[in-house]
PASEBA-1860 file (N, C-alpha, C; in nm, 3 decimals):
! residues 321
1> MQWVIGII> -0.268/0.287/-3.937/-0.343/0.292/-3.811/-0.256/0.243/-3.695 ~ -0.172/0.142/-3.720/-0.090/0.088/-3.615/0.015/0.188/-3.567 ~ 0.074/0.264/-3.662/0.174/0.361/-3.619/0.110/0.475/-3.540 ~ -0.018/0.506/-3.566/-0.086/0.608/-3.487/-0.103/0.559/-3.342 ~ -0.143/0.432/-3.328/-0.156/0.375/-3.194/-0.022/0.373/-3.123 ~ 0.085/0.340/-3.197/0.218/0.341/-3.136/0.259/0.478/-3.088 ~ 0.228/0.582/-3.168/0.261/0.717/-3.126/0.183/0.755/-3.000 ~ 0.055/0.721/-2.996/-0.026/0.751/-2.877/0.029/0.682/-2.753
9> IGVILIGG> 0.066/0.555/-2.770/0.122/0.481/-2.656/0.253/0.545/-2.610 ~ 0.337/0.583/-2.706/0.465/0.646/-2.669/0.446/0.776/-2.596 ~ 0.351/0.858/-2.644/0.325/0.986/-2.577/0.275/0.965/-2.435 ~ 0.184/0.868/-2.418/0.130/0.841/-2.284/0.240/0.793/-2.190 ~ 0.324/0.701/-2.239/0.428/0.647/-2.153/0.534/0.752/-2.121 ~ 0.575/0.830/-2.220/0.676/0.934/-2.194/0.622/1.039/-2.099 ~ 0.497/1.081/-2.123/0.437/1.179/-2.033/0.420/1.124/-1.893 ~ 0.378/0.998/-1.883/0.364/0.938/-1.750/0.496/0.923/-1.679
17> AIYLVVVG> 0.602/0.885/-1.754/0.734/0.872/-1.691/0.785/1.007/-1.641 ~ 0.767/1.111/-1.723/0.809/1.245/-1.682/0.732/1.288/-1.558 ~ 0.603/1.261/-1.558/0.521/1.301/-1.443/0.565/1.228/-1.316 ~ 0.588/1.097/-1.324/0.630/1.021/-1.207/0.767/1.068/-1.157 ~ 0.859/1.099/-1.249/0.991/1.148/-1.208/0.978/1.283/-1.138 ~ 0.894/1.371/-1.194/0.877/1.505/-1.135/0.817/1.493/-0.996 ~ 0.711/1.413/-0.982/0.648/1.397/-0.852/0.744/1.334/-0.752 ~ 0.822/1.236/-0.798/0.919/1.173/-0.708/1.025/1.270/-0.662
25> NRTMAAQD> 1.077/1.352/-0.754/1.177/1.451/-0.715/1.121/1.553/-0.619 ~ 0.998/1.597/-0.644/0.936/1.694/-0.553/0.910/1.633/-0.417 ~ 0.873/1.505/-0.414/0.851/1.439/-0.285/0.980/1.427/-0.207 ~ 1.090/1.389/-0.274/1.218/1.379/-0.206/1.265/1.516/-0.159 ~ 1.243/1.618/-0.240/1.282/1.753/-0.198/1.200/1.800/-0.080 ~ 1.070/1.762/-0.078/0.986/1.801/0.035/1.028/1.728/0.162 ~ 1.078/1.605/0.148/1.125/1.534/0.266/1.257/1.591/0.317 ~ 1.343/1.636/0.224/1.472/1.689/0.265/1.460/1.825/0.330
33> ENVDPLMA> 1.384/1.915/0.268/1.371/2.050/0.320/1.240/2.108/0.271 ~ 1.180/2.190/0.356/1.052/2.252/0.325/1.078/2.395/0.278 ~ 1.139/2.409/0.160/1.180/2.538/0.107/1.125/2.553/-0.033 ~ 1.078/2.673/-0.064/1.030/2.703/-0.198/1.149/2.704/-0.294 ~ 1.143/2.632/-0.407/1.257/2.630/-0.499/1.295/2.769/-0.549 ~ 1.197/2.853/-0.577/1.227/2.988/-0.625/1.299/3.069/-0.519 ~ 1.255/3.057/-0.393/1.322/3.129/-0.285/1.462/3.073/-0.262 ~ 1.480/2.944/-0.280/1.613/2.886/-0.266/1.707/2.940/-0.373
41> RLAEFSER> 1.658/2.952/-0.496/1.741/3.009/-0.603/1.774/3.155/-0.574 ~ 1.678/3.229/-0.523/1.701/3.369/-0.491/1.807/3.383/-0.381 ~ 1.799/3.296/-0.280/1.900/3.300/-0.175/2.037/3.261/-0.228 ~ 2.041/3.167/-0.321/2.169/3.126/-0.379/2.234/3.240/-0.456 ~ 2.156/3.311/-0.537/2.211/3.424/-0.612/2.249/3.538/-0.519 ~ 2.176/3.554/-0.409/2.208/3.661/-0.314/2.342/3.633/-0.246 ~ 2.367/3.506/-0.213/2.494/3.472/-0.152/2.610/3.493/-0.248 ~ 2.588/3.471/-0.377/2.694/3.494/-0.475/2.720/3.643/-0.499
49> GELVSLEQ> 2.621/3.727/-0.465/2.638/3.869/-0.489/2.613/3.909/-0.634 ~ 2.542/3.827/-0.710/2.514/3.857/-0.849/2.383/3.933/-0.861 ~ 2.381/4.026/-0.953/2.260/4.104/-0.980/2.187/4.039/-1.097 ~ 2.077/3.975/-1.066/1.998/3.906/-1.168/1.853/3.948/-1.153 ~ 1.779/3.933/-1.261/1.637/3.966/-1.259/1.555/3.845/-1.218 ~ 1.427/3.870/-1.189/1.338/3.761/-1.150/1.321/3.661/-1.264 ~ 1.320/3.709/-1.386/1.306/3.621/-1.502/1.425/3.526/-1.513 ~ 1.546/3.577/-1.488/1.664/3.491/-1.493/1.662/3.387/-1.381
57> IELSQPFS> 1.611/3.426/-1.264/1.600/3.329/-1.154/1.502/3.219/-1.190 ~ 1.389/3.256/-1.251/1.290/3.155/-1.291/1.345/3.063/-1.399 ~ 1.422/3.120/-1.494/1.480/3.038/-1.600/1.589/2.946/-1.548 ~ 1.648/2.979/-1.435/1.753/2.893/-1.379/1.695/2.770/-1.311 ~ 1.562/2.766/-1.291/1.500/2.649/-1.229/1.498/2.532/-1.327 ~ 1.485/2.410/-1.276/1.477/2.295/-1.365/1.354/2.302/-1.457 ~ 1.362/2.226/-1.566/1.252/2.224/-1.663/1.123/2.174/-1.600 ~ 1.135/2.079/-1.507/1.015/2.026/-1.444/0.942/2.131/-1.362
65> ERVIVPMV> 1.018/2.217/-1.292/0.956/2.320/-1.209/0.898/2.432/-1.294 ~ 0.953/2.453/-1.412/0.906/2.564/-1.497/0.793/2.525/-1.589 ~ 0.788/2.399/-1.630/0.692/2.358/-1.734/0.597/2.250/-1.683 ~ 0.652/2.137/-1.635/0.569/2.022/-1.603/0.477/2.052/-1.486 ~ 0.536/2.103/-1.376/0.455/2.129/-1.256/0.346/2.233/-1.281 ~ 0.376/2.346/-1.349/0.265/2.440/-1.380/0.156/2.379/-1.467 ~ 0.194/2.289/-1.560/0.092/2.225/-1.643/0.001/2.137/-1.559 ~ 0.061/2.058/-1.469/-0.021/1.973/-1.383/-0.107/2.057/-1.290
73> RRFGEISA> -0.049/2.166/-1.237/-0.126/2.253/-1.148/-0.241/2.320/-1.225 ~ -0.217/2.357/-1.349/-0.323/2.417/-1.429/-0.435/2.317/-1.456 ~ -0.398/2.194/-1.486/-0.498/2.090/-1.505/-0.577/2.067/-1.377 ~ -0.507/2.077/-1.262/-0.576/2.063/-1.135/-0.674/2.176/-1.110 ~ -0.638/2.299/-1.148/-0.730/2.411/-1.130/-0.854/2.395/-1.217 ~ -0.836/2.341/-1.337/-0.952/2.319/-1.424/-1.044/2.211/-1.365 ~ -0.982/2.102/-1.315/-1.064/1.995/-1.257/-1.130/2.039/-1.127 ~ -1.066/2.135/-1.055/-1.125/2.182/-0.929/-1.255/2.257/-0.951
81> RFTPQKVL> -1.272/2.316/-1.069/-1.396/2.388/-1.098/-1.517/2.295/-1.101 ~ -1.494/2.170/-1.135/-1.604/2.074/-1.145/-1.606/1.978/-1.025 ~ -1.526/2.007/-0.923/-1.518/1.921/-0.805/-1.593/1.986/-0.690 ~ -1.677/1.912/-0.618/-1.747/1.971/-0.503/-1.648/2.023/-0.399 ~ -1.691/2.127/-0.330/-1.605/2.188/-0.230/-1.573/2.092/-0.115 ~ -1.667/2.007/-0.081/-1.644/1.911/0.027/-1.533/1.814/-0.008 ~ -1.526/1.773/-0.135/-1.420/1.682/-0.177/-1.284/1.751/-0.167 ~ -1.278/1.879/-0.206/-1.153/1.954/-0.195/-1.109/1.968/-0.049
89> LDTTRKLE> -1.204/1.995/0.040/-1.170/2.009/0.181/-1.123/1.876/0.240 ~ -1.190/1.768/0.204/-1.149/1.636/0.254/-1.009/1.599/0.202 ~ -0.983/1.631/0.076/-0.851/1.602/0.019/-0.743/1.686/0.085 ~ -0.774/1.814/0.110/-0.678/1.899/0.181/-0.649/1.846/0.319 ~ -0.752/1.799/0.386/-0.735/1.742/0.519/-0.646/1.617/0.515 ~ -0.668/1.531/0.417/-0.587/1.410/0.406/-0.442/1.443/0.371 ~ -0.421/1.544/0.287/-0.284/1.584/0.255/-0.212/1.637/0.378 ~ -0.284/1.710/0.463/-0.223/1.756/0.588/-0.190/1.640/0.680
97> LAGNPGRI> -0.278/1.540/0.687/-0.250/1.424/0.770/-0.130/1.346/0.717 ~ -0.110/1.348/0.585/0.004/1.277/0.526/0.132/1.359/0.529 ~ 0.127/1.482/0.580/0.246/1.566/0.581/0.271/1.638/0.451 ~ 0.168/1.646/0.366/0.176/1.713/0.237/0.295/1.664/0.155 ~ 0.296/1.536/0.117/0.408/1.484/0.037/0.410/1.546/-0.102 ~ 0.527/1.591/-0.144/0.541/1.652/-0.275/0.499/1.797/-0.282 ~ 0.453/1.855/-0.170/0.409/1.995/-0.167/0.305/2.023/-0.276 ~ 0.203/1.939/-0.283/0.097/1.957/-0.380/-0.031/1.996/-0.308
105> DAATFLAT> -0.116/2.068/-0.378/-0.244/2.108/-0.319/-0.351/2.007/-0.357 ~ -0.471/2.031/-0.307/-0.579/1.935/-0.328/-0.617/1.925/-0.476 ~ -0.619/2.038/-0.546/-0.657/2.036/-0.687/-0.557/1.956/-0.770 ~ -0.428/1.975/-0.743/-0.327/1.900/-0.818/-0.335/1.752/-0.788 ~ -0.361/1.717/-0.662/-0.373/1.576/-0.628/-0.493/1.513/-0.697 ~ -0.604/1.585/-0.700/-0.721/1.531/-0.770/-0.695/1.517/-0.919 ~ -0.611/1.605/-0.974/-0.577/1.593/-1.115/-0.497/1.466/-1.142 ~ -0.414/1.425/-1.045/-0.338/1.302/-1.065/-0.428/1.180/-1.075
113> RFIVPFIF> -0.546/1.186/-1.014/-0.637/1.073/-1.022/-0.691/1.053/-1.163 ~ -0.680/1.157/-1.247/-0.721/1.143/-1.387/-0.601/1.122/-1.479 ~ -0.479/1.150/-1.430/-0.360/1.132/-1.512/-0.308/0.989/-1.500 ~ -0.307/0.935/-1.378/-0.252/0.801/-1.354/-0.327/0.693/-1.433 ~ -0.461/0.697/-1.449/-0.526/0.595/-1.533/-0.473/0.589/-1.675 ~ -0.440/0.705/-1.733/-0.383/0.705/-1.868/-0.246/0.638/-1.869 ~ -0.169/0.655/-1.762/-0.038/0.591/-1.753/-0.055/0.439/-1.746 ~ -0.146/0.394/-1.660/-0.170/0.251/-1.646/-0.219/0.191/-1.778
121> DGFLLLIA> -0.314/0.258/-1.842/-0.366/0.207/-1.969/-0.259/0.213/-2.078 ~ -0.170/0.312/-2.070/-0.062/0.318/-2.168/0.031/0.199/-2.159 ~ 0.067/0.160/-2.037/0.150/0.041/-2.020/0.076/-0.084/-2.067 ~ -0.054/-0.091/-2.041/-0.130/-0.207/-2.087/-0.137/-0.213/-2.239 ~ -0.156/-0.098/-2.303/-0.156/-0.096/-2.449/-0.021/-0.136/-2.506 ~ 0.087/-0.097/-2.437/0.220/-0.137/-2.483/0.237/-0.288/-2.473 ~ 0.189/-0.348/-2.362/0.197/-0.493/-2.348/0.115/-0.563/-2.455 ~ -0.005/-0.511/-2.479/-0.089/-0.571/-2.583/-0.027/-0.554/-2.721
129> RLAPTPWP> 0.043/-0.443/-2.740/0.108/-0.418/-2.868/0.224/-0.514/-2.892 ~ 0.299/-0.547/-2.784/0.415/-0.635/-2.796/0.380/-0.782/-2.787 ~ 0.253/-0.813/-2.761/0.213/-0.954/-2.750/0.228/-1.024/-2.885 ~ 0.269/-1.154/-2.885/0.286/-1.226/-3.013/0.156/-1.243/-3.089 ~ 0.044/-1.256/-3.016/-0.087/-1.268/-3.081/-0.172/-1.148/-3.041 ~ -0.245/-1.091/-3.133/-0.328/-0.974/-3.098/-0.438/-1.010/-3.000 ~ -0.463/-0.919/-2.907/-0.568/-0.940/-2.808/-0.704/-0.915/-2.871 ~ -0.805/-0.993/-2.834/-0.942/-0.961/-2.879/-0.987/-0.827/-2.822
137> FSRLFIAL> -1.076/-0.762/-2.895/-1.121/-0.630/-2.852/-1.192/-0.634/-2.718 ~ -1.270/-0.739/-2.693/-1.342/-0.749/-2.566/-1.245/-0.761/-2.449 ~ -1.141/-0.846/-2.465/-1.044/-0.861/-2.357/-0.968/-0.731/-2.335 ~ -0.927/-0.665/-2.442/-0.854/-0.539/-2.429/-0.940/-0.431/-2.363 ~ -1.068/-0.428/-2.399/-1.156/-0.327/-2.340/-1.173/-0.350/-2.190 ~ -1.195/-0.476/-2.151/-1.212/-0.506/-2.009/-1.083/-0.477/-1.931 ~ -0.969/-0.513/-1.990/-0.841/-0.488/-1.923/-0.816/-0.338/-1.908 ~ -0.846/-0.261/-2.012/-0.829/-0.116/-2.003/-0.921/-0.056/-1.897
145> LVFGLLGF> -1.043/-0.108/-1.890/-1.136/-0.057/-1.789/-1.088/-0.089/-1.648 ~ -1.040/-0.211/-1.627/-0.993/-0.250/-1.494/-0.868/-0.169/-1.456 ~ -0.773/-0.157/-1.548/-0.651/-0.082/-1.518/-0.682/0.066/-1.500 ~ -0.780/0.117/-1.573/-0.818/0.256/-1.553/-0.876/0.281/-1.415 ~ -0.960/0.189/-1.369/-1.014/0.201/-1.233/-0.905/0.189/-1.128 ~ -0.809/0.097/-1.152/-0.697/0.085/-1.059/-0.612/0.213/-1.056 ~ -0.591/0.270/-1.173/-0.515/0.395/-1.179/-0.589/0.510/-1.113 ~ -0.721/0.510/-1.122/-0.799/0.616/-1.057/-0.794/0.602/-0.905
153> AFPQLWLS> -0.790/0.479/-0.855/-0.786/0.457/-0.710/-0.645/0.457/-0.654 ~ -0.544/0.445/-0.740/-0.406/0.434/-0.690/-0.361/0.557/-0.611 ~ -0.383/0.682/-0.657/-0.340/0.797/-0.576/-0.405/0.800/-0.438 ~ -0.532/0.762/-0.429/-0.599/0.762/-0.299/-0.539/0.655/-0.208 ~ -0.509/0.538/-0.263/-0.447/0.434/-0.182/-0.307/0.475/-0.138 ~ -0.234/0.541/-0.228/-0.099/0.590/-0.193/-0.106/0.693/-0.081 ~ -0.204/0.782/-0.088/-0.219/0.884/0.017/-0.257/0.820/0.150 ~ -0.346/0.721/0.146/-0.384/0.653/0.270/-0.265/0.581/0.332
161> SKIQARQK> -0.181/0.519/0.249/-0.062/0.453/0.303/0.035/0.554/0.362 ~ 0.047/0.672/0.302/0.132/0.777/0.357/0.082/0.824/0.493 ~ -0.051/0.838/0.505/-0.110/0.881/0.632/-0.082/0.777/0.741 ~ -0.104/0.650/0.709/-0.083/0.545/0.808/0.064/0.534/0.848 ~ 0.154/0.545/0.749/0.297/0.537/0.780/0.342/0.654/0.867 ~ 0.290/0.774/0.837/0.328/0.891/0.917/0.275/0.881/1.059 ~ 0.151/0.842/1.075/0.096/0.828/1.209/0.165/0.717/1.287 ~ 0.201/0.610/1.222/0.272/0.502/1.289/0.409/0.548/1.336
169> EIRKAMPD> 0.478/0.624/1.252/0.610/0.676/1.290/0.600/0.772/1.408 ~ 0.496/0.855/1.408/0.480/0.951/1.518/0.446/0.879/1.648 ~ 0.356/0.781/1.642/0.322/0.704/1.763/0.444/0.633/1.819 ~ 0.529/0.583/1.732/0.648/0.512/1.778/0.748/0.606/1.843 ~ 0.755/0.731/1.795/0.855/0.825/1.847/0.807/0.906/1.966 ~ 0.678/0.905/1.994/0.625/0.992/2.099/0.678/0.959/2.239 ~ 0.687/0.833/2.284/0.737/0.809/2.420/0.879/0.861/2.442 ~ 0.969/0.837/2.346/1.106/0.886/2.361/1.111/1.038/2.357
177> ALDLLTIC> 1.028/1.098/2.271/1.025/1.244/2.265/0.973/1.304/2.395 ~ 0.873/1.243/2.454/0.821/1.294/2.580/0.921/1.273/2.694 ~ 0.999/1.166/2.689/1.105/1.149/2.789/1.207/1.263/2.779 ~ 1.245/1.297/2.657/1.339/1.408/2.640/1.278/1.540/2.682 ~ 1.149/1.559/2.652/1.081/1.680/2.698/1.082/1.688/2.851 ~ 1.057/1.576/2.916/1.057/1.574/3.062/1.194/1.610/3.118 ~ 1.299/1.553/3.059/1.435/1.583/3.107/1.469/1.731/3.089 ~ 1.431/1.786/2.974/1.461/1.927/2.947/1.385/2.019/3.043
185> VEAGLSFD> 1.257/1.987/3.068/1.178/2.071/3.158/1.231/2.060/3.301 ~ 1.268/1.939/3.344/1.323/1.922/3.479/1.458/1.991/3.493 ~ 1.530/2.007/3.380/1.659/2.076/3.384/1.644/2.227/3.392 ~ 1.523/2.278/3.380/1.501/2.421/3.393/1.460/2.493/3.267 ~ 1.448/2.423/3.156/1.408/2.487/3.031/1.257/2.508/3.030 ~ 1.215/2.607/2.954/1.072/2.627/2.934/1.018/2.522/2.837 ~ 0.886/2.516/2.829/0.826/2.415/2.742/0.862/2.442/2.596 ~ 0.862/2.568/2.554/0.898/2.600/2.415/1.042/2.561/2.385
193> SAVSKVSE> 1.133/2.589/2.478/1.273/2.552/2.457/1.290/2.401/2.454 ~ 1.214/2.331/2.537/1.222/2.185/2.538/1.172/2.127/2.406 ~ 1.063/2.182/2.354/1.012/2.136/2.224/1.113/2.166/2.114 ~ 1.179/2.281/2.122/1.283/2.314/2.023/1.399/2.215/2.030 ~ 1.437/2.174/2.151/1.544/2.075/2.165/1.504/1.941/2.103 ~ 1.380/1.901/2.124/1.332/1.775/2.066/1.333/1.782/1.913 ~ 1.293/1.896/1.858/1.292/1.910/1.712/1.434/1.909/1.654 ~ 1.533/1.949/1.733/1.671/1.947/1.688/1.736/1.810/1.706
201> KWENQLSL> 1.680/1.728/1.796/1.743/1.601/1.830/1.723/1.497/1.722 ~ 1.602/1.487/1.666/1.570/1.383/1.571/1.535/1.442/1.435 ~ 1.531/1.353/1.337/1.486/1.387/1.202/1.375/1.291/1.164 ~ 1.255/1.318/1.214/1.139/1.235/1.181/1.017/1.326/1.172 ~ 0.901/1.264/1.151/0.779/1.341/1.133/0.739/1.416/1.260 ~ 0.766/1.357/1.376/0.732/1.425/1.501/0.819/1.548/1.524 ~ 0.947/1.536/1.495/1.035/1.653/1.510/0.998/1.764/1.412 ~ 0.955/1.726/1.291/0.910/1.828/1.195/0.784/1.898/1.245
209> AFARVIRE> 0.693/1.822/1.307/0.572/1.882/1.361/0.605/1.977/1.476 ~ 0.697/1.938/1.563/0.739/2.025/1.673/0.810/2.150/1.620 ~ 0.891/2.134/1.516/0.959/2.250/1.458/0.860/2.349/1.399 ~ 0.754/2.297/1.338/0.652/2.388/1.284/0.579/2.462/1.395 ~ 0.557/2.395/1.508/0.494/2.462/1.622/0.582/2.576/1.671 ~ 0.712/2.552/1.682/0.804/2.657/1.728/0.805/2.775/1.631 ~ 0.804/2.747/1.501/0.802/2.857/1.403/0.673/2.938/1.413 ~ 0.561/2.869/1.431/0.434/2.941/1.444/0.432/3.027/1.571
217> IQLGKLQR> 0.488/2.976/1.681/0.494/3.056/1.804/0.584/3.177/1.785 ~ 0.694/3.160/1.715/0.784/3.272/1.690/0.721/3.377/1.600 ~ 0.629/3.334/1.515/0.560/3.429/1.428/0.442/3.498/1.495 ~ 0.413/3.465/1.622/0.311/3.537/1.696/0.187/3.459/1.732 ~ 0.180/3.332/1.692/0.062/3.253/1.728/0.073/3.210/1.875 ~ -0.041/3.205/1.941/-0.044/3.159/2.080/-0.001/3.013/2.089 ~ 0.062/2.980/2.201/0.115/2.845/2.216/0.005/2.741/2.213 ~ -0.106/2.765/2.282/-0.213/2.666/2.285/-0.276/2.649/2.147
225> EALRDMSD> -0.286/2.758/2.070/-0.341/2.747/1.935/-0.247/2.669/1.844 ~ -0.117/2.694/1.857/-0.020/2.621/1.775/-0.022/2.472/1.808 ~ -0.034/2.438/1.937/-0.039/2.297/1.976/-0.167/2.231/1.927 ~ -0.279/2.300/1.937/-0.405/2.242/1.889/-0.403/2.224/1.738 ~ -0.346/2.320/1.667/-0.334/2.303/1.522/-0.245/2.184/1.488 ~ -0.138/2.163/1.566/-0.051/2.049/1.541/-0.128/1.918/1.562 ~ -0.207/1.909/1.668/-0.283/1.787/1.692/-0.387/1.764/1.582 ~ -0.445/1.871/1.529/-0.539/1.857/1.418/-0.469/1.810/1.291
233> RLGIAEMT> -0.347/1.858/1.267/-0.274/1.817/1.147/-0.229/1.672/1.154 ~ -0.203/1.623/1.275/-0.155/1.485/1.289/-0.270/1.384/1.294 ~ -0.381/1.421/1.358/-0.495/1.332/1.362/-0.472/1.207/1.444 ~ -0.397/1.218/1.553/-0.365/1.105/1.640/-0.428/1.131/1.776 ~ -0.496/1.030/1.830/-0.563/1.048/1.958/-0.463/1.072/2.070 ~ -0.347/1.004/2.065/-0.246/1.023/2.169/-0.194/1.166/2.171 ~ -0.172/1.224/2.053/-0.126/1.363/2.048/-0.234/1.459/2.096 ~ -0.358/1.431/2.066/-0.467/1.517/2.113/-0.475/1.517/2.266
241> SFVAAVIQ> -0.463/1.400/2.328/-0.465/1.394/2.474/-0.341/1.461/2.534 ~ -0.227/1.446/2.468/-0.105/1.512/2.517/-0.119/1.663/2.513 ~ -0.169/1.717/2.403/-0.187/1.862/2.391/-0.288/1.912/2.493 ~ -0.397/1.839/2.512/-0.497/1.880/2.610/-0.438/1.881/2.751 ~ -0.354/1.781/2.784/-0.292/1.777/2.917/-0.195/1.893/2.937 ~ -0.119/1.926/2.833/-0.023/2.037/2.843/-0.095/2.169/2.862 ~ -0.199/2.192/2.784/-0.274/2.319/2.795/-0.342/2.329/2.930 ~ -0.398/2.218/2.977/-0.466/2.219/3.107/-0.367/2.242/3.222
249> SQQLGVSM> -0.249/2.183/3.211/-0.150/2.203/3.316/-0.102/2.347/3.321 ~ -0.091/2.412/3.206/-0.051/2.553/3.205/-0.161/2.643/3.260 ~ -0.284/2.608/3.233/-0.395/2.690/3.283/-0.416/2.673/3.433 ~ -0.394/2.551/3.485/-0.418/2.524/3.626/-0.293/2.540/3.712 ~ -0.178/2.560/3.649/-0.055/2.576/3.724/0.004/2.448/3.778 ~ -0.028/2.335/3.717/0.025/2.206/3.759/0.169/2.193/3.708 ~ 0.250/2.115/3.777/0.389/2.093/3.737/0.395/2.031/3.597 ~ 0.465/2.099/3.507/0.475/2.050/3.370/0.555/1.921/3.364
257> AKVLRIQS> 0.660/1.911/3.444/0.743/1.790/3.441/0.663/1.668/3.483 ~ 0.579/1.683/3.585/0.497/1.571/3.631/0.398/1.529/3.525 ~ 0.335/1.626/3.458/0.239/1.593/3.352/0.309/1.522/3.236 ~ 0.427/1.571/3.198/0.501/1.509/3.088/0.544/1.367/3.124 ~ 0.583/1.345/3.249/0.625/1.211/3.289/0.506/1.114/3.285 ~ 0.391/1.158/3.330/0.271/1.073/3.325/0.234/1.042/3.181 ~ 0.241/1.144/3.096/0.208/1.124/2.955/0.305/1.027/2.888 ~ 0.434/1.040/2.919/0.533/0.950/2.858/0.509/0.806/2.902
265> EQMRMKRR> 0.474/0.784/3.029/0.445/0.649/3.076/0.322/0.591/3.007 ~ 0.221/0.674/2.987/0.101/0.627/2.917/0.131/0.595/2.771 ~ 0.212/0.680/2.705/0.248/0.654/2.565/0.328/0.525/2.553 ~ 0.419/0.502/2.648/0.501/0.381/2.642/0.414/0.257/2.664 ~ 0.317/0.267/2.754/0.227/0.155/2.779/0.142/0.127/2.655 ~ 0.093/0.232/2.588/0.014/0.213/2.467/0.098/0.154/2.354 ~ 0.224/0.195/2.346/0.311/0.139/2.242/0.335/-0.009/2.267 ~ 0.353/-0.048/2.394/0.369/-0.189/2.425/0.242/-0.268/2.396
273> QRAEEEAH> 0.127/-0.208/2.423/0.001/-0.275/2.393/-0.018/-0.293/2.243 ~ 0.021/-0.193/2.164/0.011/-0.207/2.018/0.104/-0.316/1.968 ~ 0.225/-0.324/2.027/0.318/-0.430/1.986/0.261/-0.568/2.020 ~ 0.200/-0.582/2.137/0.138/-0.711/2.174/0.021/-0.743/2.083 ~ -0.055/-0.641/2.045/-0.167/-0.664/1.954/-0.119/-0.712/1.819 ~ -0.011/-0.651/1.767/0.044/-0.697/1.639/0.099/-0.838/1.650 ~ 0.157/-0.871/1.765/0.208/-1.007/1.784/0.095/-1.109/1.786 ~ -0.018/-1.072/1.844/-0.133/-1.163/1.847/-0.196/-1.179/1.709
281> KAPVKMIF> -0.180/-1.078/1.624/-0.234/-1.088/1.488/-0.146/-1.172/1.396 ~ -0.021/-1.194/1.436/0.072/-1.264/1.348/0.026/-1.405/1.311 ~ -0.023/-1.488/1.407/-0.068/-1.623/1.366/-0.181/-1.620/1.264 ~ -0.272/-1.525/1.279/-0.383/-1.517/1.184/-0.331/-1.478/1.045 ~ -0.235/-1.385/1.041/-0.180/-1.343/0.913/-0.096/-1.452/0.848 ~ -0.042/-1.543/0.928/0.041/-1.651/0.873/-0.041/-1.765/0.814 ~ -0.172/-1.766/0.839/-0.254/-1.876/0.789/-0.257/-1.879/0.637 ~ -0.272/-1.764/0.574/-0.287/-1.760/0.429/-0.159/-1.802/0.357
289> PMGLLIFP> -0.041/-1.747/0.390/0.080/-1.798/0.321/0.109/-1.944/0.353 ~ 0.077/-1.989/0.475/0.101/-2.130/0.507/0.006/-2.220/0.428 ~ -0.121/-2.177/0.417/-0.217/-2.259/0.344/-0.192/-2.260/0.195 ~ -0.140/-2.151/0.140/-0.121/-2.142/-0.004/0.017/-2.188/-0.050 ~ 0.119/-2.178/0.035/0.255/-2.206/-0.008/0.320/-2.323/0.066 ~ 0.309/-2.322/0.198/0.384/-2.421/0.277/0.315/-2.556/0.277 ~ 0.186/-2.560/0.306/0.114/-2.687/0.314/0.114/-2.764/0.182 ~ 0.091/-2.702/0.066/0.100/-2.780/-0.059/0.238/-2.841/-0.081
297> SILIILLT> 0.343/-2.768/-0.046/0.478/-2.824/-0.062/0.499/-2.944/0.029 ~ 0.451/-2.933/0.154/0.465/-3.046/0.247/0.386/-3.167/0.198 ~ 0.266/-3.142/0.146/0.185/-3.254/0.095/0.252/-3.321/-0.024 ~ 0.312/-3.241/-0.110/0.380/-3.300/-0.226/0.497/-3.387/-0.181 ~ 0.574/-3.337/-0.083/0.691/-3.412/-0.036/0.648/-3.541/0.033 ~ 0.541/-3.535/0.112/0.499/-3.652/0.190/0.422/-3.753/0.106 ~ 0.338/-3.707/0.015/0.250/-3.798/-0.057/0.309/-3.852/-0.187 ~ 0.413/-3.786/-0.241/0.469/-3.835/-0.368/0.524/-3.977/-0.358
305> PALIQISD> 0.604/-4.012/-0.254/0.648/-4.154/-0.245/0.532/-4.251/-0.232 ~ 0.431/-4.214/-0.155/0.316/-4.304/-0.140/0.243/-4.321/-0.272 ~ 0.227/-4.215/-0.348/0.160/-4.226/-0.477/0.240/-4.312/-0.575 ~ 0.373/-4.301/-0.568/0.457/-4.383/-0.656/0.440/-4.531/-0.621 ~ 0.442/-4.562/-0.491/0.423/-4.701/-0.450/0.285/-4.752/-0.486 ~ 0.182/-4.671/-0.468/0.046/-4.714/-0.503/0.034/-4.740/-0.653 ~ 0.095/-4.653/-0.733/0.089/-4.673/-0.879/0.163/-4.799/-0.919 ~ 0.277/-4.830/-0.852/0.349/-4.953/-0.883/0.267/-5.076/-0.846
313> VFGSALGG> 0.201/-5.072/-0.729/0.120/-5.187/-0.686/0.004/-5.210/-0.781 ~ -0.069/-5.103/-0.815/-0.181/-5.120/-0.907/-0.133/-5.159/-1.046 ~ -0.015/-5.111/-1.085/0.037/-5.148/-1.218/0.070/-5.295/-1.224 ~ 0.133/-5.348/-1.119/0.166/-5.491/-1.117/0.042/-5.577/-1.105 ~ -0.059/-5.530/-1.030/-0.183/-5.607/-1.015/-0.260/-5.613/-1.145 ~ -0.248/-5.512/-1.227/-0.319/-5.511/-1.355/-0.240/-5.579/-1.466 ~ -0.128/-5.640/-1.430/-0.050/-5.712/-1.531/0.048/-5.628/-1.604 ~ 0.082/-5.517/-1.547/0.179/-5.431/-1.614/0.318/-5.480/-1.591
321> P> 0.418/-5.416/-1.651/0.556/-5.460/-1.636/0.606/-5.433/-1.495
END
C-alpha cells in the first residue's frame, strides 16, 4: 500500500512540475514576443527554403507544445462545459486586464484551478511521507483540505497580482509617454505616427498596448474604436479619460498638442499624489513588523540586565549563594 501511495505522489509531483515549467515557458515567450509558435516555425522553415509538410512542422515543436498544452487545453474545454457563461466572461475579462499572460484562454485558466490543488496536496503528501513519525489521519485530512483550498485560490490570486502589477506599470509610464506624444505631435507628426513612435521607444505594457492599437488601425479598425478597445482592455480610469479627451479633441477640432500637454500634466500630478499616498501609508505598514520583530528585541536587550540584577537580589535575600 505504501508503494502505491509513493507512486501516486511521484506522478502528481512530476505532472505538476511539468505543468509549472510549461506555463512558465509560455509566459516568458508571451512576454518576449506575441507570436504563434507554429507560425514562427513555419516562418523559420520558409527562410531556410526547405520544403516540409505541416506534420513535420508540428513535430518540430517542443514536446510541451505538442502534448502538454493540448492536454491542459482539452481539460479546460471539458471543465468549460460545466462552468457558467458569466464565469467564463469574467475570467476572459480578467485575462485581458492582465495582458493575457501565457497566452491562455479562460477555459484553460479555469482548468488550472483544479490542477494546482493536486500539486499542492502532492507536495504535502511528500512531506508527510518523509516525516520521521507518521501523521494522524485527522491532521493529514485537515492539511490536505487547507492546501487544496489554497491551491484552488492560488491561480486567482496570481491573476489579480498580474492585473495590479500591469496597471501600476502603465500608470507609472503614462506621464512620460504623453510627454513624448506631445513632442511628436508638436513636431508635426500625426497622432497615429506619434503613438507608433511611443510604442517603439519603450518596452513595457503601455508600449505594447499602443502597438496593438496601431496594428488594429492598420488592419482597418477606426481610430476611436481602437482607442476605446484599448482603454477597455487596460481598465484604468486615467487611460479612459485620456482616450475620451483625444476622441473629443478630434471631433471638435481642438489642438491635439494642447490636449496632450494638459493630460500629461494631470497624469504627472496624479502620479505624485499616489506617491504621497503610499508615503503616508508607510508608517501604518511599519507598525506590524516593528511590533512583532523590533520591539521584542529592544525589550530583551533593555530588560535582561535588570532581570539578572533582580534575580541576584532576590537570590541573596532568600539566603542563596
